[in-house]
PLY file of the C-alpha trace (Angstrom):
ply
format ascii 1.0
element vertex 331
property float x
property float y
property float z
element edge 330
property int vertex1
property int vertex2
end_header
27.52 18.29 27.94
23.88 16.88 26.47
23.27 18.34 23.10
20.20 20.50 23.02
16.85 19.15 21.82
16.73 22.06 19.42
18.33 23.23 16.23
18.64 25.91 13.78
16.00 26.20 11.61
18.55 27.36 8.36
19.53 23.49 9.11
16.62 22.64 7.73
16.19 25.17 5.11
20.03 24.14 4.30
19.08 20.57 4.10
15.74 20.38 2.27
18.27 22.98 -0.71
20.33 19.72 -0.46
17.54 17.06 -0.83
16.05 19.63 -4.02
19.23 19.39 -5.41
19.62 15.73 -5.42
15.96 15.23 -6.98
16.86 17.82 -9.94
20.31 15.94 -10.75
18.34 12.77 -10.13
20.52 11.39 -7.52
17.39 10.88 -5.39
13.99 9.79 -7.59
10.64 8.86 -5.63
9.57 4.93 -6.43
7.87 4.73 -9.33
4.57 1.88 -8.82
2.22 0.18 -11.92
0.28 2.88 -11.86
0.72 6.40 -13.25
-2.53 7.89 -10.94
-0.61 6.96 -7.75
2.80 7.78 -8.63
1.32 11.56 -9.57
-1.12 11.04 -6.33
2.71 11.33 -4.85
5.90 13.70 -6.10
5.93 11.24 -9.21
6.21 8.14 -7.27
6.32 6.83 -3.72
8.72 8.63 -1.48
11.19 7.26 1.77
10.51 8.22 5.30
7.01 7.92 4.56
3.49 5.71 5.14
1.01 5.05 2.74
-2.28 3.30 4.21
-4.43 1.35 2.11
-7.79 0.55 3.24
-11.16 -1.65 2.18
-13.32 -4.02 2.92
-12.05 -7.70 2.72
-12.22 -8.60 -0.85
-11.99 -5.68 -1.94
-8.18 -5.64 -3.11
-5.88 -4.13 -0.47
-3.76 -6.86 -0.62
-3.70 -7.49 -4.46
-2.30 -3.59 -4.57
0.45 -4.45 -2.05
1.67 -7.43 -3.93
1.81 -5.52 -7.62
3.74 -2.60 -5.99
5.57 -5.74 -4.54
6.25 -7.36 -7.57
6.32 -4.67 -10.15
9.07 -2.42 -7.11
12.67 -3.41 -8.78
12.23 -4.08 -12.60
10.21 -1.01 -12.49
12.67 1.26 -10.06
16.10 -0.25 -11.80
19.79 1.01 -10.38
17.93 1.57 -7.19
19.32 -0.15 -3.98
16.35 -1.61 -1.64
15.17 -4.27 0.26
12.01 -5.34 1.09
10.13 -6.89 4.56
6.82 -7.84 4.45
5.03 -8.58 7.44
2.88 -11.54 5.73
0.20 -11.96 8.21
-2.85 -12.83 6.94
-1.84 -15.66 4.19
1.31 -17.89 3.57
3.88 -17.13 1.85
3.54 -19.55 -0.73
-0.59 -18.79 -1.26
1.37 -15.05 -1.75
3.64 -16.65 -4.03
0.73 -18.62 -6.02
-1.03 -15.52 -6.07
2.04 -14.08 -7.99
2.38 -17.02 -10.03
-1.31 -16.37 -11.60
-0.99 -13.14 -13.04
2.60 -14.36 -14.65
1.26 -17.18 -16.49
-2.62 -15.89 -16.96
-3.99 -18.77 -15.01
-6.63 -18.52 -11.79
-5.41 -19.50 -8.62
-7.74 -22.87 -9.19
-5.83 -23.43 -12.34
-2.63 -23.20 -11.00
-3.68 -25.69 -8.64
-5.03 -28.27 -10.60
-8.47 -28.11 -9.29
-10.20 -27.51 -13.27
-7.77 -29.98 -15.13
-4.40 -30.78 -14.93
-1.88 -27.78 -15.05
0.60 -28.18 -18.24
4.03 -28.71 -17.56
4.88 -25.72 -20.08
3.23 -23.42 -17.12
4.84 -25.13 -13.98
7.85 -24.55 -16.23
7.11 -20.92 -16.80
6.38 -20.86 -12.86
10.47 -22.01 -12.20
11.82 -19.91 -14.59
9.70 -16.75 -12.83
10.98 -18.30 -9.04
14.43 -18.34 -10.54
14.39 -14.62 -11.44
12.79 -13.24 -8.53
15.71 -14.91 -6.46
17.78 -11.97 -7.60
15.69 -9.80 -5.44
16.02 -8.97 -1.72
12.54 -9.83 -0.29
12.45 -10.86 3.06
9.46 -12.15 5.35
7.92 -12.38 8.77
5.43 -14.36 9.17
4.52 -15.01 12.85
2.20 -11.85 14.34
4.21 -9.37 16.70
2.93 -6.89 18.84
3.30 -3.44 18.14
6.94 -3.69 19.82
7.60 -6.50 18.37
7.36 -5.43 15.20
9.34 -1.73 15.89
12.35 -4.45 17.27
12.14 -6.77 13.84
12.42 -3.66 11.62
15.20 -2.49 13.80
17.29 -4.96 13.82
16.50 -5.80 9.65
18.08 -2.17 9.34
20.92 -2.46 11.42
21.59 -5.70 10.26
21.84 -4.01 6.78
23.33 -1.28 7.02
26.42 -0.95 5.87
29.88 1.07 8.36
32.80 2.96 5.48
35.89 3.29 7.63
35.40 7.02 8.89
32.67 4.86 11.23
29.40 6.34 9.09
26.70 4.16 8.94
24.56 4.41 5.73
20.93 2.50 6.04
19.43 0.84 3.11
15.93 1.92 1.38
13.61 -0.55 2.73
9.65 -0.92 2.39
8.26 -2.59 4.95
4.42 -4.25 4.27
1.94 -4.81 6.70
-0.67 -7.41 5.83
-2.67 -6.18 7.79
-2.59 -3.51 10.89
-5.75 -5.76 13.21
-3.49 -9.01 12.51
-0.70 -7.32 14.84
-0.49 -9.46 18.37
-2.51 -6.73 21.33
-0.23 -6.68 24.12
-2.31 -7.67 26.56
-0.62 -5.75 29.66
-0.65 -2.33 27.57
-3.69 -2.20 25.42
-6.85 -2.31 26.31
-8.02 -2.80 22.77
-7.73 -2.88 18.75
-7.80 1.08 18.75
-5.12 1.55 21.36
-2.79 -0.78 19.67
-3.49 1.62 16.00
-2.45 4.35 18.04
0.70 3.16 19.47
1.51 1.27 15.50
1.06 5.10 14.19
3.67 6.27 16.34
5.87 3.42 15.92
6.54 3.90 12.11
6.29 7.95 12.67
9.70 6.95 14.73
10.85 4.45 12.26
10.41 6.42 9.65
12.09 9.59 10.98
14.92 7.51 11.76
15.41 4.88 8.79
15.02 5.12 5.48
11.65 3.35 4.97
8.59 3.51 3.50
5.70 1.30 4.63
2.48 0.50 3.34
0.14 -0.61 5.77
-3.46 -2.21 4.80
-6.20 -1.20 7.02
-9.92 -2.07 7.13
-13.15 -0.50 6.73
-15.71 0.04 9.36
-18.90 -1.71 8.27
-20.51 0.78 8.37
-19.55 1.29 5.20
-22.12 -2.13 3.97
-25.05 -0.02 5.70
-28.65 -0.02 2.86
-28.54 3.27 3.18
-24.99 3.59 1.79
-25.35 1.14 -1.43
-28.20 3.77 -2.65
-27.40 4.88 -6.54
-26.26 8.71 -6.63
-25.59 9.08 -2.93
-22.53 11.09 -1.52
-22.26 8.72 1.23
-21.40 6.30 -1.52
-17.81 6.79 -0.96
-15.38 6.06 1.17
-15.16 8.78 3.61
-12.06 9.08 6.42
-14.05 8.27 9.31
-15.06 4.98 7.92
-11.04 3.73 8.58
-11.30 1.60 11.61
-9.51 3.35 14.30
-9.12 6.11 11.75
-7.66 8.77 13.46
-5.00 6.27 15.27
-3.19 6.27 11.17
-4.94 9.16 9.81
-2.06 11.45 11.55
0.65 9.50 10.74
-0.04 8.32 7.52
1.28 10.15 4.65
-1.22 9.07 1.88
-4.37 7.46 2.93
-6.38 5.34 0.43
-9.94 4.13 0.59
-11.15 1.23 -1.84
-14.27 1.09 -2.88
-16.31 -1.73 -5.00
-18.88 -0.59 -5.88
-20.54 -3.14 -8.50
-20.11 -5.46 -5.54
-22.91 -3.70 -3.67
-24.81 -3.57 -6.82
-24.35 0.31 -7.12
-25.09 1.23 -10.39
-24.60 5.34 -10.61
-22.00 6.05 -7.98
-21.45 9.38 -6.13
-23.75 12.20 -6.40
-21.70 12.62 -10.11
-23.57 9.27 -10.94
-20.91 7.94 -12.70
-21.48 4.93 -14.60
-20.58 1.45 -12.74
-20.52 -1.25 -15.33
-19.19 -4.24 -13.52
-18.03 -5.95 -9.96
-14.18 -4.80 -11.78
-14.85 -1.25 -11.23
-12.81 -0.70 -8.00
-12.39 3.38 -6.74
-9.34 4.75 -5.12
-10.40 7.34 -2.65
-7.59 9.37 -1.87
-8.61 10.89 1.65
-4.87 12.50 2.51
-2.01 12.98 -0.05
0.63 15.03 2.24
2.52 16.01 -0.85
-0.42 16.06 -3.28
-3.85 16.63 -3.58
-6.73 14.57 -2.54
-8.80 12.84 -6.05
-11.00 10.28 -7.11
-9.76 7.50 -9.54
-11.14 4.35 -11.40
-9.48 1.11 -11.95
-9.74 -2.58 -13.51
-9.60 -5.29 -11.48
-8.42 -8.85 -13.10
-8.55 -10.94 -9.92
-8.56 -14.05 -11.81
-5.30 -13.23 -12.89
-4.21 -11.16 -9.89
-4.21 -7.77 -11.02
-5.23 -4.31 -11.74
-5.19 -1.64 -14.18
-5.97 1.87 -14.66
-9.08 2.61 -16.38
-10.83 5.85 -18.13
-13.31 7.85 -15.35
-16.58 6.67 -16.07
-19.09 9.08 -18.03
-21.99 10.34 -15.13
-25.73 9.17 -15.98
-27.21 11.43 -19.04
-29.75 13.19 -16.32
-26.20 14.19 -14.42
-25.01 15.87 -17.68
-28.30 17.74 -18.86
-28.49 19.01 -14.88
-24.61 20.03 -15.34
-24.40 21.46 -18.70
0 1
1 2
2 3
3 4
4 5
5 6
6 7
7 8
8 9
9 10
10 11
11 12
12 13
13 14
14 15
15 16
16 17
17 18
18 19
19 20
20 21
21 22
22 23
23 24
24 25
25 26
26 27
27 28
28 29
29 30
30 31
31 32
32 33
33 34
34 35
35 36
36 37
37 38
38 39
39 40
40 41
41 42
42 43
43 44
44 45
45 46
46 47
47 48
48 49
49 50
50 51
51 52
52 53
53 54
54 55
55 56
56 57
57 58
58 59
59 60
60 61
61 62
62 63
63 64
64 65
65 66
66 67
67 68
68 69
69 70
70 71
71 72
72 73
73 74
74 75
75 76
76 77
77 78
78 79
79 80
80 81
81 82
82 83
83 84
84 85
85 86
86 87
87 88
88 89
89 90
90 91
91 92
92 93
93 94
94 95
95 96
96 97
97 98
98 99
99 100
100 101
101 102
102 103
103 104
104 105
105 106
106 107
107 108
108 109
109 110
110 111
111 112
112 113
113 114
114 115
115 116
116 117
117 118
118 119
119 120
120 121
121 122
122 123
123 124
124 125
125 126
126 127
127 128
128 129
129 130
130 131
131 132
132 133
133 134
134 135
135 136
136 137
137 138
138 139
139 140
140 141
141 142
142 143
143 144
144 145
145 146
146 147
147 148
148 149
149 150
150 151
151 152
152 153
153 154
154 155
155 156
156 157
157 158
158 159
159 160
160 161
161 162
162 163
163 164
164 165
165 166
166 167
167 168
168 169
169 170
170 171
171 172
172 173
173 174
174 175
175 176
176 177
177 178
178 179
179 180
180 181
181 182
182 183
183 184
184 185
185 186
186 187
187 188
188 189
189 190
190 191
191 192
192 193
193 194
194 195
195 196
196 197
197 198
198 199
199 200
200 201
201 202
202 203
203 204
204 205
205 206
206 207
207 208
208 209
209 210
210 211
211 212
212 213
213 214
214 215
215 216
216 217
217 218
218 219
219 220
220 221
221 222
222 223
223 224
224 225
225 226
226 227
227 228
228 229
229 230
230 231
231 232
232 233
233 234
234 235
235 236
236 237
237 238
238 239
239 240
240 241
241 242
242 243
243 244
244 245
245 246
246 247
247 248
248 249
249 250
250 251
251 252
252 253
253 254
254 255
255 256
256 257
257 258
258 259
259 260
260 261
261 262
262 263
263 264
264 265
265 266
266 267
267 268
268 269
269 270
270 271
271 272
272 273
273 274
274 275
275 276
276 277
277 278
278 279
279 280
280 281
281 282
282 283
283 284
284 285
285 286
286 287
287 288
288 289
289 290
290 291
291 292
292 293
293 294
294 295
295 296
296 297
297 298
298 299
299 300
300 301
301 302
302 303
303 304
304 305
305 306
306 307
307 308
308 309
309 310
310 311
311 312
312 313
313 314
314 315
315 316
316 317
317 318
318 319
319 320
320 321
321 322
322 323
323 324
324 325
325 326
326 327
327 328
328 329
329 330
């Protein structure tokens, strides 16, 4: 007899109670990130069976954020058994590794490559020691761009390859973070996908199917539409300074499937001095704004960060004060 397509709602309630009890006792924990502001936008961290989309224009820092999450994943979450599978389609694995060394050593990419003088043997030794420590972390990379179907198959094969089966035949899948840098670099199936938007719709559906079946946390990097660079959006103090859901390329294709969507902006890069209708004072190009456009289990918000591209790092900062003019109007 075939299993029916439905189940009693009470089963879901009982499973939810079991989940809450395991959370209460600490058997299930959210994954901590380098930033309390990001953790707070989730459930005290990021959860498995979820999809996080980080969208920004080129040079906004989205790859840097992804790299910092992966770099700190194991040190910040000791005792949690997990793996990482990175689809590094934008840059080669060795380039990503040098960016990581930059953060560890405190030298720029150019300095590490001896472009601004010969790098010292002491710094090279620090890189060696860091690499030895990283070997213990189970991180794998994919460098050749697949189609959506290929992407889905690679992940399914990966999850099955690292699953364990007990003597009763019960299979357990390992918690896995999957990163994609970035969505538009997947190959379009020329026979079934007429354009990139259709490919993104298929990607969203594939990710939803995978995250329901396996304990996977997806971090997907995406692009913003070029209209965010329109001159009228760069005028000080306008609401259009802000990143909106409609700014994400193929937004509907990913938004409906995502559990969290973050739109990145660096106002100083567009010479914006007073950001948005609140007219936050932007000191320089290092200020990065995270617009939390969707938080399925939290609330939307806007948070400010400071970028240090020289050493490949992003840190939290206080919300900048508004201009004196804005403060007078608000009082």
